[in-house]
C-alpha positions as CSV (number, residue, x, y, z in Angstrom):
1,M,-100.6,-1.6,151.8
2,K,-98.9,-0.8,148.5
3,I,-95.7,-2.6,147.7
4,E,-93.4,-0.6,145.4
5,R,-90.9,-2.1,143.2
6,F,-87.7,-0.2,142.9
7,K,-85.8,-0.5,139.6
8,Y,-82.2,0.6,140.0
9,N,-79.2,0.7,137.9
10,I,-75.9,1.6,139.5
11,N,-73.2,3.3,137.4
12,I,-69.8,3.8,139.1
13,T,-67.5,6.5,137.8
14,N,-64.1,7.4,139.3
15,I,-63.9,11.1,140.2
16,T,-60.7,11.1,142.3
17,M,-58.7,8.5,144.2
18,T,-61.2,8.6,147.1
19,D,-64.5,9.6,145.7
20,V,-66.8,7.6,143.4
21,T,-70.1,8.6,141.9
22,V,-73.0,6.1,142.1
23,S,-76.1,6.7,140.0
24,L,-79.4,5.2,141.2
25,R,-82.5,4.7,139.0
26,V,-85.9,4.8,140.8
27,D,-89.5,4.6,139.6
28,R,-91.1,7.9,138.5
29,D,-93.5,7.7,141.4
30,V,-90.7,7.4,143.9
31,H,-88.9,10.3,142.3
32,E,-91.9,12.5,142.6
33,R,-92.4,11.6,146.2
34,M,-88.7,12.3,146.8
35,R,-89.1,15.8,145.2
36,Q,-91.9,16.6,147.6
37,H,-89.3,16.3,150.4
38,E,-86.5,18.5,149.2
39,E,-85.5,19.1,152.8
40,I,-84.1,15.6,152.9
41,N,-80.5,15.1,151.7
42,W,-81.2,11.9,149.7
43,S,-77.5,11.4,148.8
44,G,-76.7,11.6,152.5
45,V,-79.4,9.1,153.3
46,L,-78.2,6.6,150.7
47,R,-74.5,7.0,151.8
48,K,-75.4,6.4,155.4
49,T,-77.6,3.4,154.6
50,I,-75.0,1.8,152.4
51,A,-72.3,2.3,155.1
52,E,-74.5,0.9,157.8
53,R,-75.4,-2.1,155.7
54,L,-71.8,-2.8,154.9
55,E,-70.9,-2.7,158.6
56,Q,-73.7,-5.2,159.3
57,A,-72.5,-7.5,156.5
58,E,-68.9,-7.3,157.6
59,A,-69.5,-7.5,161.4
60,I,-68.6,-10.7,163.3
61,D,-71.1,-11.8,165.8
62,Y,-68.6,-12.5,168.6
63,A,-71.2,-14.0,170.9
64,R,-72.4,-16.5,168.3
65,A,-68.8,-17.3,167.3
66,K,-67.9,-18.0,170.9
67,S,-70.9,-20.2,171.3
68,A,-70.0,-22.2,168.3
69,A,-66.4,-22.6,169.5
70,D,-67.6,-23.7,172.9
71,Q,-69.9,-26.2,171.3
72,M,-67.0,-27.6,169.2
73,D,-64.8,-27.9,172.3
74,R,-67.5,-29.8,174.1
75,I,-68.0,-32.2,171.2
76,R,-64.2,-32.7,170.9
77,K,-63.8,-33.4,174.6
78,S,-66.8,-35.8,174.6
79,G,-64.7,-38.3,172.6
80,I,-67.8,-39.2,170.5
81,F,-65.8,-39.2,167.3
82,N,-62.6,-41.0,168.2
83,R,-63.8,-43.3,171.1
84,G,-60.2,-43.7,172.3
85,R,-58.7,-44.3,168.8
86,P,-56.2,-42.0,167.2
87,S,-57.6,-39.6,164.6
88,V,-55.3,-41.1,161.9
89,E,-57.1,-44.5,162.3
90,I,-60.5,-42.9,162.0
91,I,-59.5,-40.9,158.9
92,R,-58.2,-44.1,157.3
93,E,-61.4,-46.0,158.2
94,W,-63.6,-43.4,156.6
95,R,-61.4,-43.3,153.4
96,Q,-61.7,-47.0,153.2
97,K,-65.5,-46.8,153.5
98,R,-65.7,-44.3,150.6
99,K,-63.9,-46.7,148.2
């Protein structure tokens, strides 16, 4: 299995208020292989891949967030941190311990 290294350099140039040109540099071997498949719209492939990756990066995993919130609620309700004392006293106690 051959692992290829892609070298890329992205140059961004403003064309209009909504469009931007992005240049991508790839190895000569990759370019030759891409040329063998001229039926593929490589710009479209890149646009779609970038958009999908951005959606993944920006998406909130609601199931995981809800699980974390439920776990925090259980910990808060358990009283393990305050043991019946007001939170102000606990904060003062920890501040004193740091000194």
